TORNU-686304 format. One record per residue: residue number from 1; x, y, z of N, C-alpha, C, CB in turn. Coordinates in steps of 0.001 Angstrom, whole numbers, plus 500000, padded with zeros to 6 digits. Atoms other than C-alpha are relative to their C-alpha. Glycine has a CB too. Layout:
N
{NUM, {X, Y, Z}, {X, Y, Z}, {X, Y, Z}, {X, Y, Z}}
...
This chain:
104
{1, {499371, 500220, 501280}, {507774, 491012, 496262}, {500737, 501256, 499545}, {498964, 499578, 498965}}
{2, {499354, 498745, 500391}, {508530, 494692, 495639}, {501294, 500215, 500785}, {499044, 501187, 500220}}
{3, {498798, 499869, 499179}, {511007, 494674, 498509}, {501112, 499096, 499480}, {499688, 499667, 501465}}
{4, {499010, 500935, 500531}, {512768, 491618, 497102}, {500582, 500512, 498683}, {499372, 498614, 499799}}
{5, {499532, 499488, 501286}, {512978, 493099, 493602}, {500899, 501217, 500211}, {498805, 500365, 499092}}
{6, {499191, 498810, 499733}, {514262, 496418, 494963}, {501361, 499629, 500585}, {499261, 500941, 500954}}
{7, {498747, 500446, 499385}, {516889, 494645, 497062}, {500918, 499378, 498950}, {499720, 498988, 501134}}
{8, {499195, 500629, 501046}, {518054, 492540, 494096}, {500578, 501039, 499035}, {499158, 498981, 499228}}
{9, {499517, 498934, 500876}, {518318, 495635, 491905}, {501113, 500779, 500691}, {498845, 500948, 499601}}
{10, {498975, 499279, 499247}, {520266, 497459, 494611}, {501313, 499224, 500019}, {499523, 500264, 501434}}
{11, {498796, 500834, 499969}, {522703, 494550, 494956}, {500690, 499986, 498643}, {499650, 498569, 500425}}
{12, {499432, 500063, 501355}, {523181, 494346, 491196}, {500699, 501306, 499650}, {498900, 499694, 498962}}
{13, {499436, 498688, 500328}, {523791, 498080, 490820}, {501265, 500263, 500820}, {498959, 501116, 500250}}
{14, {498837, 499761, 499146}, {526209, 498200, 493759}, {501176, 499083, 499677}, {499614, 499828, 501443}}
{15, {498922, 500964, 500250}, {528190, 495098, 492823}, {500603, 500112, 498604}, {499485, 498603, 500203}}
{16, {499513, 499961, 501383}, {528454, 495566, 489093}, {500260, 501455, 499616}, {498970, 499336, 499015}}
{17, {499627, 498602, 500245}, {530317, 498826, 488623}, {500083, 500341, 498513}, {501329, 500300, 500659}}
{18, {499877, 499754, 501435}, {530458, 498411, 484830}, {498664, 500262, 499313}, {500673, 498832, 499346}}
{19, {501312, 499736, 500602}, {526748, 499051, 484304}, {499980, 501397, 499388}, {498870, 499854, 501053}}
{20, {500164, 498688, 500634}, {525972, 501854, 481906}, {498846, 500730, 500678}, {499742, 499859, 498461}}
{21, {501134, 499255, 499427}, {523622, 504640, 482996}, {498649, 499494, 499483}, {500141, 501489, 499684}}
{22, {501256, 500527, 500556}, {520972, 503167, 480670}, {499600, 498695, 500683}, {500137, 499777, 498482}}
{23, {500287, 501261, 499301}, {521267, 499743, 482322}, {499542, 500262, 501434}, {501244, 499089, 500003}}
{24, {500415, 499635, 498635}, {521053, 501316, 485781}, {498572, 500530, 499998}, {500959, 501057, 500602}}
{25, {501346, 499426, 500090}, {517987, 503287, 484735}, {498959, 498915, 499739}, {499943, 501062, 498890}}
{26, {500941, 501093, 500289}, {516352, 500133, 483338}, {499738, 499169, 501247}, {500540, 499100, 498873}}
{27, {500163, 500789, 498771}, {516984, 498184, 486547}, {499218, 500778, 501053}, {501373, 499592, 500562}}
{28, {500740, 499179, 499042}, {515766, 501058, 488702}, {498547, 500149, 499575}, {500651, 501379, 500142}}
{29, {501375, 499954, 500498}, {512691, 501279, 486481}, {499230, 498739, 500350}, {499992, 500203, 498496}}
{30, {500640, 501265, 499613}, {511955, 497612, 487151}, {499632, 500028, 501476}, {500930, 498797, 499703}}
{31, {500284, 499908, 498558}, {512229, 498226, 490900}, {498845, 500957, 500260}, {501254, 500462, 500775}}
{32, {501076, 499026, 499819}, {510015, 501296, 490675}, {498653, 499476, 499554}, {500315, 501257, 499251}}
{33, {501245, 500589, 500486}, {507411, 499456, 488653}, {499468, 498954, 500971}, {500209, 499376, 498622}}
{34, {500454, 501012, 499041}, {507318, 496600, 491161}, {499409, 500656, 501245}, {501163, 499071, 500394}}
{35, {500550, 499263, 498854}, {506761, 499110, 493974}, {498627, 500569, 499638}, {500966, 501144, 500440}}
{36, {501283, 499447, 500433}, {503978, 500804, 491989}, {498915, 498928, 499946}, {500146, 500662, 498632}}
{37, {500966, 501108, 500071}, {502271, 497464, 491328}, {499594, 499552, 501403}, {500596, 498807, 499211}}
{38, {500315, 500398, 498622}, {502523, 496531, 495023}, {499074, 501012, 500664}, {501288, 499850, 500824}}
{39, {500865, 498968, 499433}, {500979, 499864, 496050}, {498594, 499929, 499419}, {500596, 501383, 499754}}
{40, {501316, 500079, 500635}, {498159, 499536, 493533}, {499225, 498768, 500456}, {500147, 499985, 498482}}
{41, {500670, 501218, 499524}, {497392, 495955, 494578}, {499546, 500159, 501452}, {500940, 498782, 499871}}
{42, {500363, 499788, 498594}, {497446, 496890, 498261}, {498820, 500953, 500128}, {501198, 500544, 500786}}
{43, {501102, 499041, 499963}, {495195, 499875, 497644}, {498691, 499388, 499546}, {500322, 501194, 499142}}
{44, {501222, 500647, 500498}, {492720, 497806, 495636}, {499429, 499042, 501043}, {500287, 499241, 498687}}
{45, {500470, 500928, 498967}, {492545, 495149, 498356}, {499403, 500761, 501174}, {501150, 499099, 500482}}
{46, {500537, 499198, 498893}, {492073, 497787, 501070}, {498637, 500592, 499642}, {500981, 501128, 500369}}
{47, {501271, 499425, 500421}, {489310, 499426, 499049}, {498905, 498936, 499981}, {500137, 500648, 498617}}
{48, {500975, 501098, 500015}, {487551, 496090, 498512}, {499594, 499631, 501420}, {500578, 498766, 499272}}
{49, {500315, 500314, 498602}, {487793, 495337, 502233}, {499134, 501084, 500637}, {501289, 499825, 500806}}
{50, {500791, 498904, 499448}, {486456, 498772, 503140}, {498566, 499941, 499492}, {500631, 501350, 499644}}
{51, {501349, 500066, 500573}, {483517, 498416, 500762}, {499236, 498771, 500477}, {500074, 499998, 498481}}
{52, {500683, 501206, 499529}, {482780, 494890, 501958}, {499494, 500153, 501427}, {500929, 498804, 499912}}
{53, {500434, 499782, 498615}, {482404, 496188, 505508}, {498720, 500818, 500090}, {501094, 500692, 500782}}
{54, {501226, 499201, 499967}, {479500, 498401, 504529}, {498801, 499107, 500301}, {499794, 500746, 498659}}
{55, {501140, 500901, 499812}, {477083, 495451, 504369}, {500043, 499292, 501352}, {499962, 498970, 498883}}
{56, {499857, 500727, 498738}, {478409, 493470, 507330}, {501191, 500542, 500752}, {500155, 498480, 499760}}
{57, {498919, 499446, 499210}, {480432, 495136, 510035}, {500190, 499165, 501255}, {499721, 501467, 500357}}
{58, {499656, 500684, 498763}, {482209, 493232, 512776}, {501176, 500736, 500609}, {500333, 498488, 499756}}
{59, {498903, 499258, 499380}, {484348, 495154, 515248}, {501254, 499140, 500106}, {499589, 500500, 501387}}
{60, {498719, 500697, 499931}, {488031, 494253, 515257}, {500477, 499824, 501421}, {501040, 500740, 499208}}
{61, {499436, 500271, 498686}, {490243, 493229, 518137}, {500921, 501097, 500480}, {500738, 498704, 499981}}
{62, {499012, 499032, 499547}, {493405, 495281, 518624}, {499855, 501309, 499242}, {501413, 499445, 499833}}
{63, {500228, 498702, 500629}, {492532, 498878, 517913}, {500637, 501101, 500845}, {498484, 500263, 499815}}
{64, {499322, 499025, 499146}, {495115, 500757, 519964}, {499990, 501417, 499445}, {501413, 499572, 500220}}
{65, {500041, 498622, 500501}, {495330, 503762, 517602}, {498619, 500636, 500128}, {500434, 500032, 498552}}
{66, {501356, 499462, 499889}, {491563, 504137, 517790}, {499384, 499749, 501364}, {499119, 499402, 498934}}
{67, {500468, 500357, 498660}, {491313, 503527, 521501}, {498850, 500887, 500477}, {501146, 500086, 500984}}
{68, {501071, 499103, 499563}, {489125, 506580, 522060}, {498653, 499557, 499439}, {500301, 501442, 499572}}
{69, {501231, 500457, 500633}, {486535, 505194, 519651}, {499701, 498559, 500397}, {500099, 500124, 498473}}
{70, {500159, 501421, 499721}, {487142, 501519, 520532}, {499460, 499718, 501394}, {501311, 499303, 499826}}
{71, {500633, 500217, 498697}, {485803, 502131, 524125}, {498662, 499349, 499827}, {499848, 501309, 500762}}
{72, {501304, 500550, 500299}, {482446, 501203, 522418}, {500008, 499501, 498549}, {498877, 501062, 500233}}
{73, {499815, 500468, 501373}, {483185, 499020, 519322}, {498711, 499722, 499226}, {500814, 498769, 500019}}
{74, {501246, 500261, 500727}, {479520, 498406, 518483}, {499211, 501279, 499735}, {499136, 499019, 500779}}
{75, {500666, 498720, 500242}, {478616, 502097, 518345}, {499987, 500294, 498499}, {500707, 501149, 500778}}
{76, {500083, 499724, 501442}, {477432, 503227, 514876}, {501117, 500923, 499486}, {498657, 500620, 499684}}
{77, {498932, 499095, 500421}, {480081, 505973, 514776}, {501297, 499221, 499773}, {500217, 501112, 501053}}
{78, {498801, 500814, 500153}, {482830, 503363, 515216}, {500006, 499322, 498635}, {500090, 498952, 501122}}
{79, {500113, 500643, 501309}, {481573, 501562, 512131}, {500373, 500962, 498891}, {498583, 499472, 499780}}
{80, {499715, 498998, 501033}, {481696, 504730, 510048}, {501477, 500378, 499980}, {499147, 501251, 500225}}
{81, {498582, 499628, 499931}, {485168, 505675, 511277}, {500872, 498884, 499460}, {500407, 500333, 501441}}
{82, {499221, 501136, 500486}, {486488, 502183, 510568}, {499945, 499913, 498476}, {499489, 498694, 500625}}
{83, {500170, 500084, 501451}, {485087, 502138, 507034}, {500677, 501180, 499312}, {498505, 499955, 499631}}
{84, {499372, 498825, 500604}, {486205, 505705, 506265}, {501523, 499945, 500116}, {499473, 501274, 500657}}
{85, {498553, 500147, 499833}, {489671, 505006, 507681}, {500580, 499012, 499005}, {500328, 499555, 501417}}
{86, {499537, 500987, 500975}, {490042, 501907, 505524}, {499962, 500567, 498589}, {499150, 498731, 500077}}
{87, {500113, 499399, 501332}, {488836, 503807, 502467}, {501081, 501064, 499795}, {498598, 500619, 499804}}
{88, {498949, 498983, 500103}, {491288, 506648, 503207}, {501363, 499357, 499762}, {500040, 500862, 501273}}
{89, {498734, 500707, 500208}, {494214, 504220, 503472}, {500049, 499426, 498584}, {500180, 498871, 501050}}
{90, {500060, 500557, 501356}, {493095, 502516, 500251}, {500224, 501097, 498960}, {498640, 499304, 499758}}
{91, {499837, 498891, 500946}, {492840, 505863, 498459}, {501451, 500473, 499964}, {499070, 501171, 500375}}
{92, {498597, 499582, 499945}, {496318, 506840, 499642}, {500908, 498998, 499284}, {500448, 500165, 501459}}
{93, {499192, 501017, 500668}, {497808, 503529, 498487}, {499809, 500046, 498489}, {499650, 498611, 500528}}
{94, {500277, 499925, 501434}, {496094, 503794, 495101}, {500627, 501248, 499380}, {498487, 499992, 499749}}
{95, {499402, 498753, 500477}, {497218, 507427, 494698}, {501517, 499865, 499918}, {499616, 501175, 500922}}
{96, {498554, 500174, 499990}, {500789, 506549, 495666}, {500445, 499048, 498892}, {500463, 499480, 501363}}
{97, {499678, 500945, 501059}, {500800, 503582, 493290}, {499880, 500628, 498621}, {499101, 498791, 500092}}
{98, {500183, 499337, 501292}, {499442, 505643, 490407}, {501099, 501047, 499770}, {498603, 500664, 499927}}
{99, {498926, 499012, 500096}, {501977, 508389, 491131}, {501328, 499314, 499675}, {500117, 500802, 501314}}
{100, {498766, 500743, 500263}, {504827, 505852, 491217}, {500005, 499415, 498587}, {500177, 498878, 501033}}
{101, {500091, 500556, 501345}, {503595, 504221, 488016}, {500147, 501095, 498952}, {498671, 499264, 499812}}
{102, {499906, 498880, 500934}, {503342, 507619, 486326}, {501418, 500503, 499823}, {499130, 501127, 500464}}
{103, {498613, 499561, 500094}, {507010, 508294, 487024}, {500827, 499037, 499153}, {500610, 500129, 501395}}
{104, {499262, 500978, 500804}, {508005, 505257, 484955}, {499930, 500387, 498566}, {499459, 498587, 500192}}
């Protein structure tokens, strides 16, 4: 949704050359807010997924980036790395979303 909103704003700004700087800023603010909301929602979902894996862990399928650890997907260390990795991604998304929202 954020991508669609950003694209529509870009098209509007590029096609309509008579927009005032205030109108451009308002449209760009809408795009920025949609990106911030998308980041915050993604981060919240990632965090919920990471926390839900604490109780029940099931190893995933395609884990090419973690191939060194995925040699033994049922090892206790793999579980910790998977949960911590998900939590780190969630934290980054939430931080990025909050930072983007703060710039509005």
